[in-house]
C-alpha positions, 0 to 999 in steps of 0.5 A: 575970818580965820586966823584973825585976817580981815577982808582988807588984809586978805586983799592986800595979801592977794595983790602982793602974791599976784605981784610976786608970782604973776598972774600966770603962775598963781593959778598953777600954784593953787592947783598944785597945792590943792593936788598935794593936799588931796593926795595927802588926804587920800594917803592918810584915809587909804591907809586906815581903810586898807587896815580895816578891810584886811581879811582875817585869814591874812592876819598872822595867827602865830604868837611869839615864842615864850621865853623860858621862865627863870628858875625859882631860887632854892633855899639852902639849908643853914647850919646851926652855927649860922643861925646862932651867928645871925642871932648874935648879930641882931 
C-alpha cells in the first residue's frame, strides 16, 4: 500500500473519520476534494494548452530598445616627464 499503510490501519482510519465527521458529511467531503483536485488539474493543464495554441500573429514581435553603449576610454597623451616619473617608480 502507498505511504506504508496496511489494510488494517486504513480501516481504522476510515472508522475514525466516520465517527468524527459522520456518515452524511463524509461523502460530501470526498466530492468536494475530488472537485477541487479536478479544477486544479484543469487549471494547470489549461494554462499550458493556452500558451501552446497562441497564434504567432498575437505574439509581440517588438524587441526592447537597445541601451546606448558606453564610450570607449581615450588614452590621453603623456608627457615625457610623466614617462620618466613612471620609470623611476618601478
